[in-house]
N, C-alpha and C positions, 0 to 999 in steps of 0.2 A: 503494499500500499503506499502511496506517495504521501509523504508528510506535508502538512499544510505549509509549515514554515519554509520549505525547500521550494516551493512553487508561487508564493505569494509575498510581494507583489510580482508583476511581470517585469519585463526588462525596461519599460518606460515608467516604472514607478506607480502602476495603477493597481489598486486593490478592487477588482470588479470596475464598477463605474467611477471610483473615487481616488484621488491622489493626483500623480502627475507633477509636472513643474512648469508653471506659467511664470517667466521671469523677465524683468526688464533687460534689454540687450546687454548692458554692460555687465551683468551678473552671470550670463550664460556660460561664458568660458570657465569662470571660477567653479560654477557647479558641476561642469564637465570634469574638471579636475578632481574635485571633491569625490565624484562617483568613481572614477578611475582609481584614485588613491585608496578609497574604501574596497573596492572590488579585489585589489591587489593585497592589501594589509589584512583584510579578514581571512585570507587563506594563508598568510605567513606564519610559520611557527614561532618566529622570533617575536613578532608582535603579539601573538596569543600568549606567549610565556611571559612576556613583560607585563600584560595586563593581569594574567593570573597572579604574578608576584605583587603587583600593586593591590589587587583585591584582597589578598591574603595578608600581607605585611603591612599595608598602609591604611586600608579602609576597615580592616577587622572582619571580613567575611569568612565563612559563612555566617550570616545572621541566623538566630535560632526561630523555632516556632514555639509558641507558648499555648498551652491550654487554659483558657480562661474559665476555670472551674466555678469561681464564684458569680461571675456574670451569667454562665450558663445556668447555674442552680436558680438564680434570681428570675431569669427569663423564663425557664421551664422550656421543654421540647428539645431543641437541637442542642448539641455540644458545639461550642464556639471556640475556635482556634485562631491565632493571630501570628502571621509572618511579621517578624519583628524588624522592620526596615528603620525604625527609629533608633535601633542600636547600630545602624551603619554610620561610620564617621561622618560628621557634620549634621547628623540627626535626621537623615531622610533617604529615600532611595535615589535622589537625584545624583549623587556622587557616582553612581555605577555607569551613568553614560557620560558625565562630565570628565572623569578621569580619562575615559576611553577617547573622548573628543580631543582632550589635551594631548594625549599620546598621538592620535591621528595628526593634529597639527604640528607637532614636533616633527613627526616623519615627513610631513608636506614642507617643511623648512619655514613654517610660519612663526611669528614672534608675538603675536597678541591674540586674545580671546576676547571676542565681544558677544554679548547676549542681553535678552530681556529677562526680566524676573517679576512674578506677582507676589508671592508670599514670601520671597527673599531666599528660599531654600535652594533654588537653582543658581541664584547669584551667588550665594555663599559657596556652593559646590564648584562653580566655575573659577571663582575667586582662589579656592583652595587648590584646584588643579592648576591654575596660572602660576600660583607660589611653588607648587612641587616642581614644575617644568621649568620655571625660570622665565615665564612670559609676563607681558603686559595684560591687564585686563580692564574692561570697560563695560559697566553693567547699566542698562536703561531700566528705570522702575518709575511708576506712575505715582504722582505725588499723594494720592490717596492711600496708596499701599505703603509708601514711606512712613506716613503717620501711623498706620496700623501695626506695622512689622518692623518698628524702631530697632529692636534687639539684632535682627538681622542685617540691617543698615550698617550698625556699628560693627558687626562681624565683618561684613564686605571690606569696609574701609580699613579695619585693623589687618585684614589680610592682604593689603596693598591695591585693592580695586579702586578705580574711578567710578563713583556712583553718579549717574546722570538723571536728575529728576525731570520727569515728563509731565507737563501741566496743560496739555491739550486735551479737549474732549472730556471724557469720564475720568482721566487721568489714573487709569488701571492698566490692566494687562494688555488689551488690545493695542492701546496708545503706546505702551511700552515696546511692543513688537514692531510697531510703525517706525518708532524713533531709532530702534536699534538697526533694522534694516536699512534706513536712510544713512546712518553712520557707517555701516559695513560697506556700502556700495563705493564709498570713497577710500576705503582701506583694505579692500579684498586682496591686493597684492601680497599684503604681509600678515593679513589677519585671517582667522577663521570665525564664522559665525556660530558658536555653540548653541544651536536651538534647544530650548528646554524641555520639549516633550515630543510625541510622536506626531508633530504637525510641521507645517512648512513644505517647501518644494522637495520633490525626490532628490536626493536619497534619504533625507533626514527621518521621515517616518519609519522606513525600514531599518535605518541605522540606529535610531534610538531604541527601537523595539528590540533589535538584535542585543544591544548593550544591556538593555535591562532584562532580557531573558534569563540571566543569571538568577533572578528572584524565582522564577517559575521553575527552573532546573533545580535549586536547592529545595524549594518548598515539595515539589513532587517526591524527591528522594526522603526528605526528612518526615514529611506526613505519613509516608508508608512505613517507615522505620518505627514511628511512634505508635501508630494504629494498626499496622498490618494491611492497610488498603489505601483508597483515595478518598478525599473528601466527596461528599454529595453535592455540595455547593462551593463555589469559589467566588468571593465578591471584593470589589474594589471601588474607591471613589474615581470618578472620571470628570475631568475638566478638559484638558487636552488628551490626557489618557495613558501617560507613559507607565505611571505605576501598575495601572491595570493591565496594560499589554504585556508588561513584564511578568506578572503573575500569571495571566491567561496562558501565556506561550508555553508554560509547563503542562498544561491540561487540554489544550485546544484539540488534540486528536482523541482525547478520551471521551467518546458519547455520553458515558455514563455521569460525567461531571457537568452539573449545571454552571454556566458562567454568567455573573450578574455584575453589571456596571452601575453605580449609585451616583446620580447626579444631583446638584444643589438645587432645590426647589425654592430657595430664598424665603421670601415672605409671603409669596402667593403664585398662582399659576399665571397672572397676567404679564404680559410682555414688559420686560423692565425691571420685574420684580424678582427674576430668577436667572440662572444659567443652564438650564436643562435642555441643552441643544439637542441631544438625541430624542428626547420626549416631544419637544415642541418645534424642532427646526425644520428647515426644507433644504433641498440640494441647492448648493451654491458654492461660489468661490471665495475664498479668503487668503490673503498672505501667500498667493502663489500656488494654490493646490484646490481641488475640488473635494467638497465634503458636505456635511450638513451645517447649516448656518442658522442663526436667530437673526431674522431681517426685519427692519421697521417697514412702515407703509411706503417709503421711498425706495425700498430694495437695497438699503444699506445695512451693514452689521448693527443689530439693535444694541442699546444699553443693557447692561446685565448687573445682577445684583446677587450677592451671596456673603454670608458671614466668613467664608474662607477665601482670602485673596487669591490662593493658588489655583482656585477654580473659576474665577470670574472672566472667562473667555467665551465670546460669542460663537466660536467654532468648535471643532473637535477633530481629533485625529481621523484620518480617512479611513484607517483600518477598522475603527469603531463603526463608522457608518456601513462599511461593508459586511461586517460580522453581524450588525443588525439585520441588514437586508437579506442575508443568507439564513438567518434564524439561529446562528450559533451562539449568540449573546443576548440576553434579555437586559433591557436597562429599565431602572426604576429610579425613584427619587427620595431624598431626604430633606426636610426644610430645616431652616435656621434653628426653630424651636427644639425639634427632635435632636438636632446635631448638637446644640448646647447642652441638652440632657445627657446625650451620650458621653460627650467631654467630661461632664462632672461625675457621671455614674462609673465610667471606667477608671477615673482617677481615684474614686473611693473605694471601689469594689476590688481593683486589681493592683493598685499602686502604679498604674501606667497613665501618664498623662498624654493624651494623643494630640496631634496636630488637628486643627478644625477641619482641614481637608479630610484626613483619615477618619475623624469622628463622624462623617457621613456614612461610611461603611459600617462603623459600629452601630450607629442608629439603625441602619437597615437590619443588620444582625438581630439586634434587640427586638425589633419589631416583628420579624419575620420567624423568630426561633419557635415560638408556640405553635406555627403551622408546619414545622417540620419535625415532629416528634420522632425521636430515635435516630435523626440523621445528623450529619455533621457539616458545619460551616467553617470554611477557612477565609479570612479576611485579610487584606494585606494593611498592616499598620504602617502606612507609608512614610510616617514622619512622626517626631515628637513635638509636644506643644509648648516647649520652652519659649519659641518666638510668639506665641499667642497670649502668654500669660497676662501681661500689662493690659492688652486690649481687652481681654475677657473680664478680668478683675475689675478694671476701672469702668467698664461699660456695663457689666451684667452682674458683678459681685461674685461671690462664692458659691452660688447655686443653693443657698440654704433657706 
């Protein structure tokens, strides 16, 4: 049987109807260079061995799976497990692809890394990679997110990155991507755009998925060792969708395993109140690729809203749009209220403070466990909540 990951995307970067690369002419040769470099290096024993060394001796991989016994007992029904990407160096899954992108940039002879960030975890991870490889680093971040995620802004600056505040539009992730792309065009000869999720023009959706697949590879082996089998349900939050694709990749060929992406419903289902692209979006183009997009009445990317800065994007990775269309992944939602409750509950019941992004997956598991009696749920705890502490406690208190 041909494995899904070996055949998807096609040579042009399409996952079925979604993906591709719609680029301004000045960037076309640079993306040709990136595709060629990745095609060569991804099969290079030296590149793979260096990346394995980094993951083990710098990142601290493998990260463990934890059985959330107290949460499972409280919810009733399914047993809930968590892949602990919050224990990956820098506190989230983002370093998995950032170190690989930095290594790719090094092999391409680049001297600078440029990126966008929402919650700041990608920015911190790329700044970490730049420090490790001795490169310059430029991170674009919306002013709203800078205010919400102050600890990560401090970390980026401490790591030596230049943080560029973005004050246009909604001043969040979409605008940060726009700004970063604009800056990259002028610096592409010596810089690599380290895109922060499974989004953007080909080859980034494929490349970031491949780099994140270590999460799924580890999880499959660890869960089988812990329980003697595979989980019944695998769930992860979805904004752009990198942590979800990383986890899903380990189980995508296992028809017995249900895959669930959990989107941010924000404060309501009204356009502008959420960022649930898979649930309410339509086919369209954004940032150089075809996918599902939340559009306003004028056909432009709509404003989005979510308590989790890392999920506030009006598009989604093209592979997610494809997996929904072929029926392999189901997409659900969790709203801000459920997510905050999950944030407080996991902290008190398990001694684990989750990132607000990850708390969406926790919220879904808490809600659905009672309907899955005798089954197992594996969620991706994609990041830790240190970055969210000030925002949550100052805005919402301690949940008492």
